[in-house]
C-alpha positions as CSV (number, residue, x, y, z in Angstrom):
1,M,-61.0,-118.9,-40.7
2,D,-63.1,-118.0,-43.7
3,G,-65.1,-121.0,-44.6
4,L,-64.6,-120.3,-48.3
5,N,-60.8,-120.8,-48.0
6,R,-61.1,-123.8,-45.7
7,P,-60.0,-127.0,-47.5
8,T,-62.0,-130.2,-47.1
9,Y,-59.0,-132.4,-46.1
10,S,-55.8,-131.7,-44.2
11,I,-53.1,-134.4,-44.7
12,V,-51.1,-134.0,-41.4
13,V,-47.7,-135.6,-41.1
14,P,-45.2,-135.4,-38.2
15,V,-41.6,-135.9,-39.4
16,F,-38.2,-136.2,-37.8
17,N,-35.1,-136.8,-39.9
18,E,-37.0,-138.0,-42.9
19,E,-34.9,-136.4,-45.7
20,G,-35.2,-139.5,-47.8
21,N,-39.0,-139.6,-47.7
22,V,-40.7,-136.1,-47.6
23,E,-40.3,-135.4,-51.4
24,Q,-41.6,-138.8,-52.4
25,L,-44.5,-138.5,-49.9
26,V,-45.7,-135.2,-51.4
27,A,-45.2,-136.5,-54.9
28,R,-47.6,-139.4,-54.1
29,V,-50.1,-137.6,-51.8
30,V,-50.8,-134.8,-54.3
31,P,-52.1,-137.0,-57.2
32,A,-53.9,-139.3,-54.7
33,M,-55.8,-136.3,-53.3
34,E,-56.4,-134.8,-56.7
35,R,-58.2,-138.0,-57.7
36,V,-60.5,-137.6,-54.7
37,G,-61.6,-134.3,-56.2
38,E,-61.8,-132.2,-53.0
39,T,-59.7,-129.3,-51.8
40,F,-56.8,-130.3,-49.5
41,E,-53.6,-129.2,-47.8
42,I,-50.5,-131.1,-46.6
43,L,-49.4,-129.9,-43.2
44,F,-46.0,-131.0,-41.9
45,V,-44.6,-130.6,-38.4
46,D,-40.9,-130.9,-38.3
47,D,-40.0,-132.1,-34.9
48,G,-36.5,-130.7,-34.7
49,S,-34.9,-132.6,-37.6
50,R,-31.1,-132.5,-37.8
51,D,-30.7,-133.7,-41.4
52,K,-31.8,-132.0,-44.7
53,T,-35.5,-132.4,-43.9
54,P,-36.0,-128.6,-43.1
55,L,-34.4,-127.6,-46.4
56,L,-36.5,-130.0,-48.4
57,L,-39.7,-128.8,-46.6
58,R,-38.9,-125.2,-47.5
59,K,-38.4,-126.3,-51.1
60,L,-41.7,-128.1,-51.2
61,A,-43.6,-125.2,-49.6
62,A,-42.1,-122.8,-52.1
63,A,-43.2,-124.9,-55.0
64,D,-46.8,-125.6,-53.8
65,A,-48.8,-123.3,-51.5
66,R,-50.9,-126.3,-50.4
67,V,-47.8,-127.6,-48.6
68,R,-47.6,-125.9,-45.2
69,V,-44.9,-126.4,-42.6
70,I,-44.3,-125.8,-38.9
71,R,-40.8,-126.3,-37.6
72,F,-40.1,-126.8,-33.9
73,T,-37.0,-125.3,-32.2
74,R,-35.9,-128.8,-31.1
75,N,-37.2,-132.3,-30.8
76,Y,-40.2,-132.3,-28.5
77,G,-41.6,-135.8,-29.3
78,Q,-44.3,-137.2,-31.5
79,E,-47.2,-136.4,-29.3
80,A,-46.3,-132.7,-29.2
81,A,-46.0,-132.7,-33.0
82,V,-49.4,-134.4,-33.4
83,E,-51.0,-131.8,-31.1
84,A,-49.5,-129.0,-33.2
85,L,-50.9,-130.6,-36.3
86,Y,-54.4,-130.9,-34.9
87,L,-54.4,-127.3,-33.7
88,N,-53.1,-125.8,-36.9
89,A,-54.8,-127.9,-39.6
90,R,-57.5,-126.0,-41.5
91,G,-59.4,-128.9,-43.1
92,R,-62.8,-130.1,-42.1
93,Y,-61.3,-133.6,-41.9
94,L,-57.8,-134.5,-40.9
95,I,-55.9,-137.5,-42.4
96,Q,-52.9,-138.4,-40.3
97,M,-50.1,-140.5,-41.6
98,D,-46.5,-141.1,-40.9
99,G,-43.6,-139.7,-42.9
100,D,-41.9,-143.0,-43.6
101,L,-44.4,-144.0,-46.4
102,Q,-45.4,-147.2,-44.6
103,N,-48.9,-145.9,-45.0
104,P,-49.4,-145.8,-48.8
105,P,-51.0,-142.4,-49.8
106,E,-53.0,-144.3,-52.4
107,E,-55.0,-145.9,-49.5
108,I,-56.4,-142.6,-48.4
109,S,-59.4,-143.0,-50.6
110,K,-60.4,-146.1,-48.5
111,L,-60.5,-144.0,-45.3
112,I,-62.6,-141.3,-47.1
113,A,-65.1,-143.9,-48.4
114,K,-65.5,-145.4,-45.0
115,K,-66.0,-141.9,-43.4
116,D,-68.9,-141.3,-45.8
117,E,-70.8,-144.1,-44.0
118,G,-71.2,-141.8,-41.0
119,F,-68.1,-142.2,-38.9
120,D,-66.3,-139.4,-37.0
121,V,-63.0,-141.4,-37.0
122,V,-61.7,-144.1,-39.4
123,Y,-58.7,-146.2,-38.5
124,G,-56.6,-148.0,-41.0
125,I,-56.1,-151.7,-40.1
126,R,-52.7,-152.8,-41.5
127,E,-52.7,-155.9,-43.8
128,G,-49.4,-157.7,-44.1
129,R,-47.6,-155.6,-41.6
130,Q,-44.0,-154.9,-42.5
131,D,-42.6,-153.9,-39.1
132,S,-40.0,-155.8,-37.2
133,L,-41.1,-158.7,-34.9
134,F,-40.2,-156.6,-31.8
135,R,-42.2,-153.6,-33.0
136,V,-45.3,-155.8,-33.7
137,A,-45.0,-157.6,-30.4
138,A,-44.7,-154.4,-28.4
139,S,-47.6,-152.7,-30.3
140,R,-49.9,-155.7,-29.7
141,T,-48.9,-155.9,-26.1
142,M,-49.8,-152.2,-25.6
143,Q,-53.1,-152.6,-27.3
144,W,-53.9,-155.7,-25.2
145,G,-53.2,-153.6,-22.2
146,M,-55.5,-150.9,-23.4
147,R,-58.3,-153.3,-23.9
148,S,-57.9,-155.6,-20.9
149,L,-56.4,-153.5,-18.2
150,M,-57.4,-150.0,-19.1
151,E,-60.8,-151.0,-20.6
152,I,-60.2,-148.8,-23.6
153,E,-61.8,-150.4,-26.6
154,L,-59.7,-150.2,-29.7
155,P,-59.9,-152.4,-32.8
156,E,-57.2,-155.0,-33.4
157,D,-53.9,-153.7,-34.8
158,V,-54.9,-150.1,-35.3
159,S,-52.3,-147.6,-36.5
160,T,-51.8,-143.8,-36.6
161,F,-53.0,-143.9,-40.2
162,R,-56.5,-142.5,-39.6
163,L,-59.1,-140.0,-40.7
164,M,-61.0,-137.9,-38.2
165,S,-63.3,-134.9,-38.2
166,A,-61.7,-131.6,-37.2
167,H,-63.8,-131.0,-34.1
168,I,-62.8,-134.4,-32.6
169,A,-59.1,-133.6,-33.4
170,R,-59.3,-130.2,-31.8
171,L,-61.2,-131.5,-28.8
172,V,-58.5,-134.0,-27.8
173,A,-55.7,-131.6,-28.7
174,A,-57.1,-128.9,-26.4
175,L,-57.5,-131.2,-23.4
176,P,-55.4,-129.8,-20.4
177,E,-53.2,-132.8,-19.7
178,R,-49.6,-132.4,-20.8
179,R,-48.9,-136.1,-21.6
180,K,-51.4,-137.3,-24.2
181,F,-52.1,-140.7,-25.7
182,F,-54.2,-139.7,-28.6
183,S,-55.6,-143.1,-29.6
184,A,-57.1,-143.5,-26.2
185,L,-58.3,-140.0,-26.0
186,I,-60.2,-140.4,-29.3
187,V,-62.0,-143.4,-27.8
188,W,-62.7,-141.3,-24.7
189,S,-64.3,-138.5,-26.7
190,G,-67.1,-140.8,-27.7
191,A,-66.5,-140.5,-31.4
192,R,-68.1,-142.9,-33.8
193,I,-65.2,-145.1,-34.9
194,G,-65.0,-147.2,-38.0
195,V,-62.2,-149.4,-39.4
196,V,-61.0,-150.3,-42.9
197,K,-58.2,-152.6,-44.0
198,V,-55.3,-150.8,-45.7
199,K,-52.0,-152.0,-47.2
200,H,-48.8,-151.6,-45.2
201,A,-45.4,-151.1,-46.8
202,A,-41.8,-151.3,-45.6
203,R,-40.2,-148.0,-44.7
204,A,-39.1,-146.3,-47.9
205,A,-35.9,-144.8,-46.6
206,G,-34.1,-144.2,-43.3
207,T,-34.6,-146.1,-40.0
208,T,-37.4,-146.2,-37.5
209,K,-37.3,-143.6,-34.7
210,Y,-39.1,-145.9,-32.3
211,N,-36.7,-147.7,-29.9
212,F,-37.4,-149.6,-26.7
213,T,-37.2,-146.4,-24.6
214,K,-39.9,-144.6,-26.6
215,L,-42.2,-147.5,-26.6
216,L,-41.7,-147.8,-22.8
217,N,-42.5,-144.1,-22.4
218,H,-45.7,-144.5,-24.4
219,T,-46.7,-147.5,-22.3
220,F,-46.3,-145.4,-19.1
221,D,-48.3,-142.6,-20.6
222,L,-51.1,-145.0,-21.4
223,V,-51.1,-146.7,-18.0
224,V,-50.7,-143.6,-15.8
225,G,-52.7,-141.2,-17.9
226,F,-55.9,-143.3,-18.2
227,S,-56.3,-145.4,-15.1
228,S,-55.6,-145.6,-11.4
229,K,-55.8,-149.4,-11.5
230,P,-52.0,-149.8,-11.1
231,L,-52.3,-148.3,-7.7
232,R,-55.0,-150.8,-6.8
233,Y,-52.9,-153.6,-8.1
234,I,-50.1,-152.5,-5.8
235,G,-52.6,-152.7,-2.9
236,V,-53.7,-156.2,-4.0
237,M,-50.1,-157.3,-4.3
238,G,-49.3,-156.0,-0.8
239,F,-52.3,-157.8,0.6
240,V,-51.2,-161.1,-1.1
241,F,-47.7,-160.8,0.3
242,A,-49.0,-160.0,3.7
243,L,-51.3,-163.0,3.6
244,A,-48.5,-165.2,2.4
245,G,-46.3,-164.0,5.2
246,F,-49.1,-164.6,7.8
247,V,-49.7,-168.1,6.5
248,L,-46.0,-168.9,6.5
249,G,-45.5,-167.5,10.0
250,G,-48.4,-169.5,11.3
251,W,-47.1,-172.7,9.7
252,T,-43.7,-172.1,11.2
253,I,-45.2,-171.8,14.7
254,L,-47.3,-174.9,14.3
255,R,-44.4,-176.9,13.0
256,K,-42.3,-175.8,16.0
257,L,-45.1,-176.7,18.5
258,I,-46.2,-180.0,16.9
259,W,-43.0,-181.5,15.5
260,G,-40.4,-179.5,17.3
261,Y,-38.8,-178.4,14.1
262,G,-38.3,-174.6,13.6
263,A,-34.8,-174.0,12.2
264,M,-34.8,-171.5,9.3
265,G,-32.0,-171.0,6.9
266,W,-30.4,-167.7,6.1
267,S,-31.0,-168.2,2.4
268,S,-34.8,-168.2,2.8
269,I,-34.6,-165.0,4.9
270,F,-32.4,-163.4,2.4
271,A,-34.7,-164.4,-0.5
272,A,-37.8,-163.0,1.4
273,V,-36.0,-159.7,2.1
274,V,-34.9,-159.3,-1.6
275,V,-38.3,-160.1,-3.0
276,L,-40.2,-157.8,-0.6
277,S,-37.6,-155.0,-1.2
278,G,-38.0,-155.4,-5.0
279,V,-41.8,-155.2,-4.7
280,Q,-41.6,-152.1,-2.6
281,L,-39.3,-150.4,-5.1
282,M,-41.7,-151.3,-7.9
283,A,-44.6,-149.8,-5.9
284,L,-42.6,-146.6,-5.2
285,S,-41.7,-146.4,-8.9
286,M,-45.3,-146.6,-10.0
287,I,-46.4,-144.1,-7.4
288,G,-43.5,-141.8,-8.5
289,E,-44.8,-141.9,-12.1
290,Y,-48.1,-140.5,-11.0
291,I,-46.4,-137.8,-8.9
292,A,-44.0,-136.9,-11.7
293,R,-47.0,-136.3,-14.0
294,I,-48.7,-134.2,-11.4
295,Y,-45.5,-132.1,-11.3
296,V,-45.3,-131.8,-15.0
297,Q,-49.0,-130.8,-15.2
298,A,-48.5,-128.2,-12.5
299,Q,-45.5,-126.6,-14.4
300,A,-47.8,-125.9,-17.4
301,R,-44.9,-125.3,-19.7
302,P,-45.7,-125.1,-23.4
303,L,-45.5,-128.4,-25.1
304,Y,-43.4,-127.0,-28.0
305,N,-41.8,-123.8,-29.3
306,I,-42.2,-122.9,-33.0
307,A,-39.1,-121.7,-34.9
308,E,-40.7,-121.3,-38.4
309,R,-44.0,-121.4,-40.3
310,L,-44.3,-121.7,-44.0
311,N,-47.3,-120.8,-46.1
312,F,-49.2,-119.5,-43.1
313,E,-51.3,-116.3,-43.2
314,A,-50.4,-113.5,-40.8
315,E,-53.5,-114.0,-38.6
316,E,-52.6,-117.7,-38.3
317,Q,-49.2,-117.0,-36.5
318,A,-50.8,-117.0,-33.1
319,Q,-52.3,-120.5,-33.1
320,D,-49.4,-122.3,-31.4
321,E,-49.3,-123.6,-27.8
322,L,-47.8,-120.3,-26.4
323,Q,-50.9,-118.4,-27.4
324,R,-53.5,-120.5,-25.7
325,H,-55.7,-118.4,-23.4
326,S,-55.5,-121.0,-20.7
327,L,-51.7,-120.3,-20.4
328,E,-51.9,-116.5,-20.6
329,P,-51.2,-114.6,-17.3
330,P,-54.2,-113.3,-15.5
331,V,-55.1,-109.6,-16.1
332,V,-54.5,-107.7,-12.8
333,A,-56.9,-104.7,-12.4
334,V,-55.1,-101.5,-11.6
335,P,-57.1,-99.4,-9.0
336,R,-58.3,-96.0,-10.3
337,V,-56.7,-93.1,-8.6
338,D,-59.1,-90.3,-7.6
339,S,-58.6,-87.2,-9.7
340,S,-58.8,-84.8,-6.8
341,I,-56.0,-86.7,-5.0
342,D,-54.0,-86.8,-8.1
343,T,-54.4,-83.0,-8.6
344,A,-53.5,-82.4,-5.0
345,A,-50.3,-84.5,-5.4
346,K,-49.3,-82.4,-8.3
347,R,-49.8,-79.2,-6.3
348,G,-47.8,-80.6,-3.3
349,L,-50.8,-80.9,-1.0
350,A,-51.4,-83.7,1.4
351,P,-54.4,-85.9,0.5
352,A,-55.7,-85.3,4.0
353,A,-56.2,-81.7,3.2
354,L,-58.9,-82.6,0.7
355,K,-61.0,-84.6,3.1
356,P,-64.3,-82.8,3.9
357,E,-64.7,-81.4,7.4
358,S,-66.8,-83.2,9.8
359,T,-70.4,-82.0,10.0
360,T,-70.8,-83.2,13.6
């Protein structure tokens, strides 16, 4: 891309069924960024919305060339939408925010000011968080797991409201794994990370798209994608149960030999079988998660398909997942046919007739 046309900031926003928020979001982001005094663009990825969001995005893009839109053919999930944002943003810095206006656009200036202190990535720490108790508890549990179990150092109560340099964003987006957890990958990249406190508001319109299932999937992506420790925990758990069984068996034998008492009830046997069976199923489930991700990785399917682009140049149409060189089929070299053989074939002669006579 021509450096002269490259904006300084890209405001990147994944949206899904946000018809009540997208117009208000643009109306607040534009003046906030104009006060910053640098060139900018607003890039939306519509993750297969089924409400009026696509129509509103077309209207916004037609009214302002700085609003650019990518629409997916269906809902592929937030991580796929974020990857598309990172790969298609033109700015030297990316500012990611949600489409529900819980991240006030007026707080963007705080991220920019913190970035000027020399950080590659700046996270917004939410003050007075307005989410439900379940969402807060689930989020903090996941972050506790990242810090204690996965040994991924993240600041307390970070959010997706963040600023990052373009090369860090493209680095993590271009990594080969199919199931990404971007917050952990940013830490893995070795980026210099800063934090700043920002306000947090209640959702402006609509309902949250994060239910228990999605949070559980994110947790599995985190656990399986960044550590093999769960497999070690399974081995430790098996050792503990085996040791407990050995001790219990030895105690039963000693009790029979010394005190002559060895009767065992069916309830204790049933309980032991049920507990051990449950542990085995849990272990198989965890191992299956690793195997399933190997299977998905081996398939190498595109993470998303793009249905429409708005306010993109013609040369930018090939920057989606389908056009990555790593996914293109290998070029098979076609052997060159000798011209003399080709000429002989046209004349109806056998190729053998063209072989030189032996000089021996």
